[in-house]
N, C-alpha and C positions, 0 to 999 in steps of 0.2 A: 447570221453572219457575225463573227466576233469583231468588236471594235479595235482599232489600232491601240497599241500600248506605248505610252511615252516613257522615256528614260533619259538619264544622263550618265556620262562616265565621270567618276570621281577618282582622280589619280592621287595615290598616297605617296608614291616615290616615282620620280621621272628617270627611269632606267636609260632611256635613249637620249636624254638631254635636249629634247626638242619641244615637247608639249608643256612642260612645267607640271605643277601640282595643282590640286583643287579640281574644280569643275572644268574639264578640258573639252567636252563634246556633248551635244544634245542628240537624241536619237528617237526613232520610232520603229516599232515592230509592226508591220502591216498585217492585215488579216490573213494573208497567204503565207506569212512567216518571213517574208523578205524584210531586211533591216536596212534602214538608211541612217547614217551617222554624219552629223555636221560638226566638223572640228572648229573650235573657237580659237581665238588668238590673232596674231599678226598676219598669218597666212591661212585664212579659213579655207576649208575644202569640204567636199561631200563625197562619201564613199557608200556604195550599196553592196550588201552581202546577201547571199541566198538564205542564211540562217544565222541567228544570234550566236550560236556556238562557234561559227567560223570567225566572227568578229572578236569574240572572247578569246579564242585561241591565238589570234594575232596581236590583239591589243591588251589582253589581260595581264601580261608580264608577270605570270606566276602569282597573281593576287595583288599586285601593286596597283591595279586599276579595278575599281568596283563598278558593277552595273547597278544603278540606283533607279528603281522603278517609281514612276509617278502615280501609278494606280494604288488603290487601297490593298495592303497585303492580306487583310481578312477576306476581301472579295476574291482575290486570286486563289486563296486556299479553298474557298467555297466552290469555285469553278473546278478545281482539281478533284475535290471530293465528289462533286456531282458527276464528273466524267467516270469516276471509278466506283460506281454503284454496282450492286449485285445484278447480274444479267437476268432479265425477265423475258420469257418467251410468250408464245401464244397462250391465251387464257390465264395469264398471270403466273405461270409456272416459273420457278427459278432453277438455274443450273447449279447454284452454289459457287459460281465463278464470277470474277469481276468482268463487267461489260467492256472495259477498255483494254486491260492487259491479259485477261484470261487466267490470272492467278486465282487461287481459292479466295473467296470473299470472307471477311474483309481483306483486301490485298495490302501489301506493305505501303503502297502509295496512298491509299485511302487512310490507313492508320497514321501515316506521316502527316497528311493534310488535316486530320482532325485532332491531332495531339496539341495540347496547349503549350506553346513555346514561342520564341521570337520567330516570326514567319520569314524574316530575311536572313536569318543566321546561316541557313544551308541551302538557300534558293539556287536552283539550277534551271535555266530556261527550258531544258528538256522536260522538266516536271509539268510545264504548262501545255505540253503537246497534247493535241486531241486529233481525232480523225478529221474533224472539220477544218482545222487550221494547218496541221502538219508543219509546225514551226521547226 
């Protein structure tokens, strides 16, 4: 079972005029993909979402709010690459396809996860999806 992932919301511009800027909320992505966000400030509250993508759609404000993960970016990329290994069947035979997405191996996600660059530059929570967690 996958461990929960901690994060916080970093707001660069306060479009709504309510939350302010800087670190505005703390959150956790639970092992089943459910997300809990605890808003900071004068009127703290907690909200629960079925998926991080839903929270990002509502609170991301077109990139004005960033999801900052607490876990090690290199470890996250390793998990993604591991999930997108070449499919191996009985007797060690390979199909030439990715085990996770079915694309020809190496698939674009595996290539993305194993390319040397800033791992947070283009992170999307959907990239961490696996059958086990269904985030």
